[in-house]
DRENPA-3360 file (N, C-alpha, C; in nm, 2 decimals, always signed):
BEGIN
1 = MIEGTWLY = +0.09/-0.12/+0.01/+0.00/+0.00/+0.00/+0.09/+0.12/+0.00 ~ +0.05/+0.22/-0.10/+0.15/+0.33/-0.10/+0.03/+0.46/-0.08 ~ +0.07/+0.55/+0.01/-0.02/+0.67/+0.03/+0.07/+0.79/+0.03 ~ +0.02/+0.89/+0.01/+0.07/+1.03/+0.01/-0.03/+1.14/-0.05 ~ +0.04/+1.25/-0.13/-0.02/+1.35/-0.17/+0.02/+1.38/-0.31 ~ -0.07/+1.39/-0.41/-0.06/+1.38/-0.54/-0.11/+1.52/-0.61 ~ -0.03/+1.61/-0.66/-0.04/+1.72/-0.72/-0.06/+1.71/-0.87 ~ -0.16/+1.72/-0.93/-0.18/+1.70/-1.08/-0.21/+1.82/-1.12;
9 = MFEGSDFF = -0.14/+1.87/-1.24/-0.13/+1.99/-1.31/-0.08/+1.98/-1.45 ~ -0.07/+2.11/-1.51/-0.04/+2.11/-1.65/+0.09/+2.06/-1.67 ~ +0.11/+1.93/-1.74/+0.25/+1.87/-1.75/+0.31/+1.83/-1.64 ~ +0.23/+1.81/-1.54/+0.30/+1.76/-1.42/+0.21/+1.67/-1.33 ~ +0.29/+1.58/-1.28/+0.21/+1.47/-1.19/+0.29/+1.44/-1.08 ~ +0.31/+1.52/-0.98/+0.38/+1.51/-0.85/+0.32/+1.43/-0.75 ~ +0.40/+1.33/-0.70/+0.35/+1.26/-0.60/+0.47/+1.26/-0.50 ~ +0.41/+1.29/-0.35/+0.51/+1.29/-0.24/+0.45/+1.16/-0.15;
17 = EQRLPGRE = +0.53/+1.07/-0.14/+0.48/+0.95/-0.06/+0.51/+0.98/+0.09 ~ +0.39/+0.93/+0.17/+0.38/+0.94/+0.33/+0.41/+1.08/+0.36 ~ +0.34/+1.19/+0.28/+0.35/+1.32/+0.31/+0.21/+1.40/+0.27 ~ +0.17/+1.46/+0.38/+0.07/+1.55/+0.34/+0.12/+1.70/+0.36 ~ +0.03/+1.78/+0.26/+0.09/+1.92/+0.24/+0.06/+1.99/+0.36 ~ +0.16/+2.09/+0.39/+0.14/+2.18/+0.49/+0.06/+2.29/+0.44 ~ +0.01/+2.40/+0.53/-0.07/+2.51/+0.49/+0.00/+2.58/+0.38 ~ +0.12/+2.58/+0.38/+0.17/+2.68/+0.25/+0.23/+2.58/+0.15;
25 = CDLYSQGR = +0.18/+2.45/+0.13/+0.24/+2.37/+0.06/+0.39/+2.36/+0.06 ~ +0.44/+2.30/+0.18/+0.56/+2.29/+0.20/+0.64/+2.17/+0.14 ~ +0.56/+2.08/+0.06/+0.61/+1.94/+0.03/+0.73/+1.98/-0.08 ~ +0.76/+2.06/-0.15/+0.86/+2.07/-0.24/+1.00/+2.11/-0.13 ~ +0.99/+2.16/-0.04/+1.10/+2.21/+0.05/+1.13/+2.06/+0.13 ~ +1.06/+1.94/+0.11/+1.10/+1.84/+0.20/+1.15/+1.73/+0.10 ~ +1.18/+1.76/+0.00/+1.24/+1.65/-0.11/+1.19/+1.66/-0.24 ~ +1.22/+1.58/-0.34/+1.19/+1.58/-0.45/+1.08/+1.47/-0.47;
33 = AGWLEYSL = +0.98/+1.52/-0.57/+0.86/+1.45/-0.60/+0.89/+1.34/-0.68 ~ +0.79/+1.24/-0.69/+0.80/+1.12/-0.81/+0.68/+1.15/-0.89 ~ +0.70/+1.10/-1.01/+0.60/+1.12/-1.11/+0.49/+1.02/-1.10 ~ +0.36/+1.04/-1.08/+0.25/+0.96/-1.05/+0.18/+0.93/-1.20 ~ +0.20/+0.81/-1.23/+0.13/+0.77/-1.36/+0.01/+0.71/-1.33 ~ -0.08/+0.82/-1.34/-0.24/+0.82/-1.33/-0.31/+0.92/-1.39 ~ -0.42/+0.92/-1.41/-0.52/+1.02/-1.49/-0.65/+1.03/-1.41 ~ -0.69/+1.15/-1.39/-0.81/+1.15/-1.33/-0.93/+1.10/-1.41;
41 = SQIDPRYD = -0.92/+1.08/-1.55/-1.00/+1.01/-1.64/-1.04/+0.87/-1.58 ~ -0.94/+0.80/-1.49/-0.95/+0.68/-1.46/-1.05/+0.67/-1.33 ~ -1.06/+0.79/-1.26/-1.15/+0.81/-1.17/-1.30/+0.82/-1.22 ~ -1.32/+0.90/-1.31/-1.44/+0.95/-1.40/-1.43/+0.98/-1.52 ~ -1.45/+0.90/-1.63/-1.42/+0.93/-1.77/-1.46/+1.05/-1.82 ~ -1.54/+1.13/-1.76/-1.57/+1.27/-1.81/-1.46/+1.38/-1.79 ~ -1.36/+1.33/-1.69/-1.24/+1.42/-1.69/-1.14/+1.42/-1.83 ~ -1.16/+1.46/-1.93/-1.09/+1.47/-2.03/-1.06/+1.61/-2.07;
49 = REYPHPNT = -1.04/+1.64/-2.20/-1.04/+1.77/-2.27/-1.17/+1.81/-2.27 ~ -1.26/+1.77/-2.27/-1.39/+1.86/-2.28/-1.47/+1.87/-2.14 ~ -1.42/+1.80/-2.02/-1.46/+1.82/-1.89/-1.37/+1.88/-1.80 ~ -1.41/+1.99/-1.77/-1.30/+2.05/-1.66/-1.27/+1.97/-1.53 ~ -1.14/+1.98/-1.49/-1.10/+1.91/-1.37/-1.14/+1.99/-1.24 ~ -1.13/+1.95/-1.14/-1.18/+2.01/-1.01/-1.10/+2.17/-0.98 ~ -0.96/+2.15/-1.04/-0.89/+2.28/-0.99/-0.89/+2.32/-0.86 ~ -0.85/+2.24/-0.77/-0.86/+2.28/-0.62/-0.76/+2.39/-0.58;
57 = GTYRSQGG = -0.66/+2.39/-0.66/-0.58/+2.51/-0.61/-0.49/+2.55/-0.73 ~ -0.38/+2.62/-0.69/-0.29/+2.68/-0.80/-0.14/+2.65/-0.77 ~ -0.06/+2.61/-0.87/+0.09/+2.62/-0.87/+0.14/+2.71/-0.93 ~ +0.25/+2.77/-0.86/+0.32/+2.89/-0.93/+0.47/+2.86/-0.92 ~ +0.55/+2.88/-1.01/+0.68/+2.87/-1.03/+0.74/+2.97/-1.12 ~ +0.85/+2.98/-1.14/+0.93/+3.08/-1.23/+0.86/+3.08/-1.35 ~ +0.80/+2.97/-1.41/+0.75/+2.95/-1.55/+0.61/+3.01/-1.54 ~ +0.56/+3.03/-1.44/+0.42/+3.08/-1.46/+0.34/+3.03/-1.34;
65 = MWPMDAFE = +0.20/+3.04/-1.36/+0.09/+2.98/-1.27/+0.00/+2.90/-1.34 ~ -0.04/+2.80/-1.29/-0.14/+2.69/-1.34/-0.22/+2.65/-1.23 ~ -0.34/+2.60/-1.28/-0.46/+2.54/-1.21/-0.39/+2.42/-1.17 ~ -0.41/+2.36/-1.04/-0.36/+2.24/-0.98/-0.46/+2.15/-0.90 ~ -0.49/+2.03/-0.92/-0.58/+1.95/-0.87/-0.49/+1.85/-0.74 ~ -0.52/+1.88/-0.62/-0.45/+1.82/-0.52/-0.55/+1.73/-0.45 ~ -0.46/+1.61/-0.42/-0.54/+1.49/-0.37/-0.45/+1.42/-0.27 ~ -0.54/+1.36/-0.17/-0.49/+1.29/-0.07/-0.52/+1.15/-0.10;
73 = VKFEGRKR = -0.42/+1.04/-0.15/-0.45/+0.93/-0.22/-0.38/+0.80/-0.15 ~ -0.43/+0.69/-0.18/-0.36/+0.55/-0.12/-0.42/+0.46/-0.22 ~ -0.31/+0.38/-0.27/-0.31/+0.30/-0.39/-0.23/+0.17/-0.37 ~ -0.26/+0.09/-0.44/-0.16/-0.05/-0.45/-0.10/-0.03/-0.58 ~ +0.03/-0.03/-0.59/+0.13/-0.02/-0.71/+0.27/-0.04/-0.68 ~ +0.35/+0.03/-0.75/+0.49/+0.01/-0.72/+0.57/+0.16/-0.75 ~ +0.67/+0.16/-0.70/+0.76/+0.27/-0.72/+0.88/+0.21/-0.80 ~ +0.90/+0.30/-0.91/+1.04/+0.25/-0.99/+1.14/+0.39/-1.00;
81 = LRPLGGGH = +1.26/+0.37/-0.98/+1.36/+0.46/-1.00/+1.40/+0.48/-1.14 ~ +1.41/+0.59/-1.17/+1.43/+0.65/-1.31/+1.56/+0.73/-1.32 ~ +1.68/+0.69/-1.30/+1.79/+0.78/-1.27/+1.83/+0.85/-1.43 ~ +1.78/+0.80/-1.54/+1.78/+0.86/-1.66/+1.66/+0.94/-1.70 ~ +1.56/+0.94/-1.60/+1.45/+1.06/-1.61/+1.33/+0.98/-1.65 ~ +1.22/+1.01/-1.60/+1.10/+0.95/-1.62/+0.97/+1.06/-1.62 ~ +0.85/+1.03/-1.62/+0.76/+1.12/-1.63/+0.75/+1.19/-1.77 ~ +0.69/+1.32/-1.77/+0.70/+1.41/-1.87/+0.83/+1.46/-1.89;
89 = LGLWTSEY = +0.86/+1.47/-2.02/+1.01/+1.52/-2.06/+1.12/+1.45/-1.98 ~ +1.09/+1.33/-1.92/+1.23/+1.27/-1.82/+1.27/+1.35/-1.73 ~ +1.19/+1.43/-1.66/+1.23/+1.54/-1.56/+1.22/+1.48/-1.41 ~ +1.15/+1.35/-1.39/+1.14/+1.30/-1.28/+1.25/+1.19/-1.26 ~ +1.29/+1.14/-1.12/+1.39/+1.05/-1.11/+1.32/+0.92/-1.04 ~ +1.18/+0.92/-1.03/+1.13/+0.82/-0.98/+0.96/+0.82/-1.05 ~ +0.90/+0.71/-1.06/+0.77/+0.70/-1.10/+0.70/+0.60/-1.02 ~ +0.57/+0.64/-0.99/+0.48/+0.56/-0.94/+0.38/+0.49/-1.04;
97 = EVRRMIFI = +0.35/+0.37/-1.03/+0.26/+0.32/-1.12/+0.14/+0.25/-1.04 ~ +0.02/+0.30/-1.05/-0.09/+0.27/-0.98/-0.17/+0.15/-1.04 ~ -0.17/+0.04/-0.97/-0.24/-0.09/-1.02/-0.39/-0.07/-0.98 ~ -0.42/-0.01/-0.86/-0.56/-0.01/-0.81/-0.58/+0.12/-0.72 ~ -0.65/+0.22/-0.74/-0.65/+0.33/-0.66/-0.77/+0.29/-0.55 ~ -0.73/+0.29/-0.43/-0.81/+0.25/-0.31/-0.86/+0.38/-0.23 ~ -0.81/+0.48/-0.23/-0.88/+0.63/-0.18/-0.81/+0.72/-0.25 ~ -0.93/+0.83/-0.28/-0.86/+0.96/-0.31/-0.96/+1.06/-0.29;
105 = KPIPRLNC = -0.91/+1.15/-0.22/-0.98/+1.28/-0.17/-0.92/+1.41/-0.20 ~ -1.02/+1.49/-0.28/-0.95/+1.63/-0.31/-0.93/+1.72/-0.18 ~ -0.81/+1.77/-0.18/-0.76/+1.88/-0.09/-0.77/+2.01/-0.14 ~ -0.87/+2.09/-0.08/-0.93/+2.21/-0.13/-0.83/+2.32/-0.10 ~ -0.82/+2.41/-0.19/-0.76/+2.56/-0.19/-0.61/+2.53/-0.14 ~ -0.55/+2.44/-0.20/-0.39/+2.42/-0.18/-0.33/+2.51/-0.30 ~ -0.24/+2.61/-0.24/-0.17/+2.70/-0.34/-0.01/+2.67/-0.31 ~ +0.05/+2.62/-0.41/+0.20/+2.59/-0.39/+0.27/+2.70/-0.48;
113 = DVG = +0.36/+2.76/-0.40/+0.45/+2.86/-0.49/+0.59/+2.81/-0.45 ~ +0.65/+2.75/-0.56/+0.77/+2.69/-0.57/+0.89/+2.79/-0.63 ~ +0.84/+2.89/-0.69/+0.96/+2.96/-0.75/+1.02/+3.09/-0.72;
% end
């Protein structure tokens, strides 16, 4: 069983194992995120390009600001190390593969400023 916080955003799917976000989204100061290989459309097929995501918060970096969906999750799966890069554009050093999502709960109004 793997659990933690999943931040799903434009070209990003950051997962922080065994960690919950602080009030100011201090997850990024606690270490590097892994890529979570999962899609909201697996929860509800309406979540695709025509159906908006919940957009529970925002993600701000030096590159701009985007809507972000934050979730507390628990799933069966595995973690794979990717020293040569994984996830979108190979920017993550680890990936999490979900075999079965057990629990997913939106985290409202989470704003991450990493920039």
